[in-house]
C-alpha positions, -999 to 999 in steps of 0.1 A, spaced: 0 0 0 21 32 -4 23 31 -28 28 18 6 65 -24 56 52 -45 81 50 -82 86 16 -80 87 -9 -40 36 -33 -6 3 -46 30 -19 -70 56 -32 -85 72 -62 -83 109 -67 -111 118 -90 -114 148 -113 -126 177 -92 -147 189 -121 -132 224 -122 -157 249 -109 -137 267 -82 -168 279 -63 -153 313 -56 -158 345 -76 -139 347 -109 -119 379 -107 -101 397 -133 -134 409 -150 -121 428 -179 -86 417 -180 -59 428 -155 -37 408 -132 -52 383 -107 -50 397 -72 -50 364 -53 -17 350 -40 -6 318 -58 -3 299 -26 -39 307 -16 -51 299 -51 -34 265 -49 -50 257 -15 -84 265 -30 -77 244 -61 -65 215 -41 -97 217 -20 -117 212 -52 -100 179 -60 -122 149 -54 -104 124 -32 -122 91 -33 -108 68 -7 -113 31 -13 -118 7 16 -89 -18 21 -91 -49 0 -89 -79 24 -87 -115 14 -94 -144 12 -130 -131 4 -151 -143 34 -182 -137 13 -173 -168 -7 -171 -193 21 -201 -209 39 -192 -192 73 -191 -157 60 -160 -149 80 -123 -153 81 -105 -176 106 -88 -163 137 -51 -170 137 -48 -171 99 -32 -143 79 -54 -117 62 -39 -104 30 -42 -66 25 -40 -51 -9 -49 -22 -32 -60 -18 -68 -29 -4 -85 -50 17 -109 -63 37 -79 -27 47 -71 -21 63 -105 -11 100 -106 -38 126 -114 -33 159 -132 -58 187 -132 -60 225 -137 -82 250 -119 -89 287 -125 -91 305 -92 -100 342 -94 -84 344 -128 -52 326 -119 -46 291 -134 -33 265 -110 -18 233 -124 -21 203 -101 -5 169 -100 -14 144 -73 10 115 -69 29 91 -46 1 82 -23 11 65 10 -15 42 23 -17 30 58 -43 6 71 -56 5 107 -67 -31 112 -91 -23 141 -72 -42 167 -45 -16 174 -23 -26 144 -16 -2 116 1 -14 84 21 8 60 35 -15 34 61 -10 7 39 -21 -22 2 -22 -30 2 -58 -19 -18 -84 -38 -50 -103 -30 -50 -140 -19 -59 -162 -49 -68 -199 -43 -40 -220 -58 -15 -192 -60 -3 -197 -24 -7 -222 4 -37 -216 27 -25 -199 59 6 -184 42 15 -147 47 11 -123 18 34 -94 7 14 -73 32 -8 -92 57 -20 -93 93 -32 -120 116 -60 -114 140 -56 -131 174 -90 -127 188 -126 -132 176 -147 -102 167 -159 -79 140 -131 -54 132 -133 -21 113 -103 -17 90 -96 18 78 -73 28 49 -59 63 50 -44 78 18 -19 106 20 -12 122 -14 14 147 -24 -2 174 -46 23 195 -66 11 229 -78 23 256 -101 6 291 -104 18 326 -112 54 316 -114 54 299 -80 52 262 -70 49 240 -40 34 208 -26 4 203 -5 -3 171 14 -39 158 13 -54 128 32 -87 109 31 -98 76 44 -124 48 40 -134 18 61 -149 -17 59 -157 -44 84 -142 -78 86 -157 -107 107 -131 -129 124 -144 -162 138 -134 -197 147 -140 -221 118 -150 -257 126 -147 -285 101 -180 -301 91 -179 -339 93 -185 -358 60 -198 -389 76 -168 -408 63 -145 -426 86 -107 -420 86 -88 -437 59 
């Protein structure tokens, strides 16, 4: 997930802010903008739509008959790589054009039990057949107690801006959560005796 290390990993989609600006458009009949570039940049960044995506946790408990994951087994944490792609945009704020580029999101995931993961990659989901059941992923976490946990992914983006001959970087964060049920799985007898 920073683009996100821990034994026990994430991501975010920054959508197009849709322009707009919301404030008055100055400059009326021409003339120089009166707003300071830094202030214009802060307003432009505020218009970016940050869409935080809940952490992707696997194996997918919705696919098993218990509708939960097992306590004591690693949960793989991952992010959709496409949601970490850079975003470029331009806003006009009171007649001053602000060029923006959001990039390099760091993603940390609070697992709901006091553990927070910040992994070096976006991780990858667990796929049956690609790894042994119970094995750890590139970024994973093992719950030690039963319960329903709320996992929260926090995205921290660096937004570079240029306006009026000046430039800088503004840090922007957003988050999204999902719940994960952790239980104790019991094998169901097949009625067949031991071999």
